[in-house]
C-alpha positions as CSV (number, residue, x, y, z in Angstrom):
1,M,0.0,0.0,0.0
2,I,2.8,2.4,0.8
3,A,4.4,1.9,-2.6
4,E,1.1,2.5,-4.4
5,I,0.4,5.8,-2.5
6,L,4.0,6.9,-3.1
7,C,3.7,6.1,-6.8
8,A,0.5,8.2,-7.1
9,T,2.4,11.0,-5.2
10,L,5.3,11.0,-7.7
11,I,2.9,11.0,-10.7
12,I,0.9,13.9,-9.3
13,L,4.0,15.9,-8.5
14,G,5.2,15.3,-12.1
15,Y,8.4,13.7,-11.2
16,P,10.7,12.6,-14.0
17,R,10.1,9.0,-15.0
18,A,7.5,8.6,-12.3
19,E,5.9,5.6,-14.0
20,T,9.3,4.0,-14.2
21,S,10.2,4.8,-10.6
22,C,6.9,3.1,-9.4
23,Q,8.2,-0.3,-10.3
24,Y,11.1,0.1,-7.9
25,L,9.3,1.7,-5.0
26,D,9.0,-1.6,-3.1
27,T,12.8,-1.9,-3.3
28,V,13.2,1.7,-2.1
29,I,10.9,1.0,0.8
30,D,12.7,-2.2,1.7
31,A,16.1,-0.6,1.5
32,S,14.9,2.3,3.5
33,E,13.6,0.1,6.3
34,E,16.8,-2.0,6.3
35,N,18.9,1.1,6.6
36,N,16.7,3.2,8.9
37,I,16.2,5.9,6.3
38,D,12.9,7.7,5.5
39,P,11.9,6.4,2.1
40,T,11.0,10.0,0.9
41,I,14.6,10.9,1.5
42,L,15.8,8.0,-0.7
43,V,13.2,8.8,-3.4
44,A,14.3,12.5,-3.4
45,L,18.0,11.5,-3.5
46,I,17.3,9.4,-6.6
47,R,15.5,12.2,-8.2
48,V,18.4,14.6,-7.6
49,E,21.1,12.1,-8.5
50,S,19.7,10.5,-11.6
51,R,16.2,11.8,-12.3
52,W,15.3,8.0,-12.1
53,N,17.5,7.2,-15.1
54,P,19.3,3.9,-14.2
55,K,21.8,4.1,-17.0
56,V,23.2,7.5,-16.2
57,V,27.0,7.9,-15.4
58,S,28.3,11.2,-14.0
59,R,31.5,13.0,-15.0
60,S,33.0,11.6,-11.8
61,K,32.0,8.1,-12.9
62,A,29.2,7.6,-10.4
63,C,26.7,5.1,-11.7
64,G,23.0,4.2,-11.6
65,L,20.0,5.6,-9.8
66,T,21.8,6.5,-6.6
67,Q,25.0,7.6,-8.4
68,V,27.4,5.4,-6.4
69,L,31.1,5.5,-7.2
70,A,32.1,2.0,-8.2
71,K,35.6,2.6,-6.8
72,Y,33.9,2.8,-3.3
73,S,31.6,-0.1,-3.8
74,K,31.8,-3.9,-4.2
75,Y,29.9,-3.4,-7.5
76,N,31.2,-2.2,-10.8
77,C,29.4,0.4,-12.9
78,K,27.5,-2.1,-15.0
79,Q,26.2,-3.7,-11.9
80,L,25.3,-0.4,-10.4
81,K,23.1,0.4,-13.4
82,N,20.8,-2.4,-12.2
83,P,18.1,-0.3,-10.3
84,I,17.8,-2.8,-7.5
85,T,21.5,-3.0,-6.9
86,S,21.9,0.7,-7.1
87,I,19.0,1.4,-4.6
88,D,20.3,-1.2,-2.1
89,E,23.9,0.1,-2.4
90,G,22.9,3.7,-2.3
91,A,20.8,3.2,0.9
92,K,23.7,1.5,2.6
93,K,26.0,4.3,1.7
94,L,23.4,6.9,2.8
95,N,23.1,5.1,6.1
96,F,26.8,5.4,6.7
97,W,26.8,9.1,5.9
98,I,23.8,9.9,8.0
99,Y,24.5,7.7,11.1
100,K,28.3,7.3,11.2
101,Y,29.5,10.5,9.7
102,G,26.6,12.8,10.4
103,K,25.7,11.3,13.8
104,G,22.0,11.2,12.7
105,N,21.9,14.6,11.1
106,I,20.2,14.1,7.7
107,K,21.6,17.3,6.1
108,T,25.1,16.5,7.1
109,G,24.7,12.9,5.9
110,L,23.3,14.0,2.6
111,C,26.1,16.5,2.2
112,G,28.6,13.8,2.9
113,Y,26.9,11.5,0.4
114,N,27.4,14.1,-2.2
115,A,30.8,15.7,-1.2
116,G,32.5,13.2,1.0
117,F,34.3,14.1,4.2
118,R,34.0,17.9,3.7
119,C,30.7,18.6,5.4
120,K,31.4,19.4,9.0
121,G,32.7,22.5,10.7
122,K,33.0,26.1,9.5
123,K,34.2,25.3,6.0
124,R,31.4,23.0,4.9
125,N,31.3,22.1,1.2
126,K,28.9,24.5,-0.5
127,T,28.0,22.2,-3.3
128,G,27.2,19.4,-0.8
129,T,25.2,21.8,1.4
130,R,23.1,22.9,-1.6
131,Y,22.6,19.3,-2.6
132,A,21.4,18.4,0.9
133,R,18.9,21.3,1.0
134,K,17.6,20.3,-2.4
135,V,17.1,16.6,-1.4
136,V,15.4,17.7,1.8
137,K,13.1,20.1,-0.1
138,Y,12.0,17.4,-2.5
139,A,11.5,14.9,0.4
140,K,9.3,17.4,2.2
141,E,7.3,18.0,-1.0
142,I,6.9,14.2,-1.5
143,R,5.9,13.6,2.2
144,K,3.3,16.4,2.1
145,M,1.6,15.1,-1.0
146,Y,2.0,11.5,0.3
147,E,0.0,12.4,3.4
148,V,-2.8,14.0,1.3
149,K,-2.9,10.9,-1.0
150,E,-2.9,8.6,2.1
151,K,-5.9,10.4,3.6
152,D,-7.7,10.1,0.2
153,F,-7.0,6.4,0.0
154,F,-8.4,5.8,3.5
155,L,-11.5,8.0,2.7
156,E,-12.1,6.2,-0.6
157,N,-11.8,2.8,1.2
158,S,-13.6,3.8,4.4
159,T,-16.6,1.4,3.8
160,W,-14.1,-1.4,3.4
161,F,-12.5,-0.5,6.8
162,E,-16.0,-0.1,8.4
163,E,-17.0,-3.6,7.1
164,C,-13.8,-5.1,8.5
165,N,-14.5,-3.6,12.0
166,E,-18.1,-4.9,12.2
């Protein structure tokens, strides 16, 4: 049910390749749960990193939906272009940056995910900081619309819930 509501949310928000992303939302949710990450953060990260294009390779040779660098992964670029592999690996990397490096601070973790170990102290990486703000902005947008769609879902199906509670 979460994936279906999240899919409807992405389509309504006009996210790039929303229909394509819908087929991987179960993987996003599973990877998010396994790595203690809000799924809207992971969805927003993928939007910023690759616009849901699994075949994209950056100038820095980061690959796949979550733009993981193969040199810091157990997977090569071809393997990281597999959406499931990329989502799982990206979620693990994001967990490290948020909880080990950022000590639970999502913005510091996102900055680290983007810019590496240059996101603490007075001389924070500006590109990484902008990146973190952008991902958080998209995540809030997704979460807000998700909550609206979730209420709609329950209202539309309220007779079913009432029948179940009789």
